[in-house]
N, C-alpha and C positions, 0 to 999 in steps of 0.2 A: 351690677358691674358685670358686663359681657366677659365670658370665659372663652377659654381654648378647648376645643374637643380634638382628642388623639384618637385614631383608630389604628389599634394593632391587630395585624393579621398574622396568625400563625405562632410558631414558637420562635421567638427571638432570643439569642444567647443572653445569659444573665448580665454580661457587661453591656450588650446593647439596651437592655431594660433601664439600666442605671443612667446610661448616657441620653436615652430619650427623655427620663424624667427631669434630668438635670438641665436639660434645654429649656425647661419651663420654670428654672428655680426663681426667676423674677416675679413669677406670679404665686399667689397663694394657692395651697392645696385645694380650697373650695372653689378656686376658678378653673380647675383642670377636671376635665370629664374624659374619660378613657373608655371607648367602646372596644370591647376585647372579643376578637373573633377566633373561635377554636378554644379548646378544653384547656391546653397548656398556658396559653396567653391569659386566659381568663383567671386560672388559678395564680400565675405569677403576678399579675396586677392587682389582685385581691389581697395577696399577702403584703404588697408594698401599700395597701390602703387606698387603693383606685378600683373599687367593685364596678363592674360594668353596669349601666342603668338598664340594659336590656340583655336578654339570652341570646347570644350567638354562638354557642359553643359547637354546635352542630354544622354551621355553615361552611367550615372549612373542609369538612369531610367530603361534601358533596355541593360544590358552590352551583347555585342556580340563578337565573336572572331575576326569578320573582323575589328570592330572599334579598339579593343585592338590591333591588329597587325598594324594598321595604326599609333596608338600613339607609339608603340614599336619601329617601324621602324624610325620614326622621332627622337626618343630619340638616338637610336643606330646610326643613321647617325651623330648626334650631337657629339655623344662621339668619333666615329670613325675619323670623321674631326679635333677632337681637340678643337671643340667649349666649350665642357664640359669635365671637368677632372673627375666629379663625378656625378651620379644621385641617388637620394634617392627618396623612396616612403614612403608617410606618410598617414595613412588611419586608420579607425576604424576596429579593427580586432574583428571577432566573436569568443568569447571564450566560452560563455554560453548564455543563453537566458536573463539572468540577469546581464552579464557582456560583455562589449565591448570596451576594453580599446584601446586608441590611440597608434598605432604601427609604428614603423619607421625601415626601413631596407635600405640596401646599394644595388640597383639596378645594377648599372654599376660602376666600373669593377665588373663583375661577378665573385662570389666566390662559388666554386664547393662544399666547405665544408659547405656552408650554404644551398645550393640547394639539397644536397644529404641527403638520409636517413642515420643515423648513424645505420649501420647494427649490429655492436657490441652492443651498448647500447639499440637497439630496439627502437629508437624514432627519431623523425624529429626535425631539428632545429627550435625553435620558433623564429618569429620576435621580435625585442626590442620593449618593451611597454613604455619606457621613452626615451625622445629625448636625444641623445647624447650618450646613454649607449651603450656598445659594446656586440656584441654576441660572446660567447666563441666559437671558430671553433675547432672541433676534428682535431687532426692532422694525426690520424691513418687510415683515411678513405681510402686513395690511397695505404696503405701498401699492398704488393705482387702484385701491379700493372704491375711490369716487368714480371710476370708470365702469363700475360694475352695476347692471340694472337688475334689482330684485323685485319679484312678484310671489307672493304678497309683499307687504312692506318689510323692512329690516326688523323692526320692532316686533311685529307678528311672528316672524321666523325665529327670532330669539327667544320669545316666549314659548314656543312650541320645541325648538331644539335644544337649549339649554338644559331642561330636565331630563331628556335623554342623553346628553352627554354625560351629565353627572352620575346618572344611573349605571351607563355603560363604563364610566371610570371605575366605579366600585366593582363591577362584575369583572372586568379586565384585571383588577388588582388582585381579586380573589383568585382567578385563573393563574396569574403569575405567581402568587404565592403558593398554589398548590403544585405547580410544576416544579418550582424551586424545592418544595419539601419531597417530591417524588424523586427529584434528582439526588438530592441529599441521602434519601433512603436507598437509592440504587448504588451510590458510590459506597455507603457504609456496608451495605450486604456483599458487595464486590471485595471490599477489604476483608470482611469476616470470612468469606470463602477462600480467599488467597492465604489468610492466616491459618483457616482450617486444614488446607493442603500442605501448608509448610509444616504445620504440627504432625500431620499424618505421615508425612515423609520422615521426620525425626523419629516418630515413634516406630515406624517401620524398620528404620535403621537400627534403633536400639534392640528390638525384637530379634532381628537376624543376628546381631553381634551374640545377644544372650543364647540364642539357639545354637550359634556355631560354638560357643564356649562350652554349652553342655555337651554337645556331641564329641568335641575333643577330649573332655573330661572322661566321657564314657569309653571312649577308645582307649585312652591311657589307663583307665581300670582293667580293661580287657586284656590289653598287652601286658600289664604288671601282673595279673592273675595267671596268664599262660605261661610266664617266666617262672612263676613259683612251682 
């Protein structure tokens, strides 16, 4: 029985981990293989009973095209051999400095509509931000393809370009997740800095109040002693 391979990149929030696995609830646990990228993701999936078949714990720290190609080749081999009937990517997508939603997209089988810029609308298909949601595919992307002359043949081009596309997709996902992680850390450090500054102001105010009270008390003691 062909199973589903999920590639989890980075540190997903706990509720996202549960939703990720619940989306495969119709399959048996034995039919699900999770390739965990990053130490936190690997530890979380291992606790849930889905150890990664290969070690990719260091890949998220310093993404490289070579490491991404190795992972892509392993997934592609599993898909071509029939071991996997579907491969999905789940990762934190960098949307802005303050927003890094968890996104999920189908990696294999490859959809040209999802991976191609919509020239007519002037936009690129965005990955799904909610587990289980569908990405609307534009059907007019290949309109007029019969008027295009290709050399070498389309079959030859596909055999050469598709492996490069799937490798680049993994690499871009790793970079996207790394950018999201750095953005989240930046926001967290900024919040910590702001909280530290607020705490410093409060402590300074309390210190000044205590110092003023002490000075006032000493002055009163001196005045009281002189009157005696």
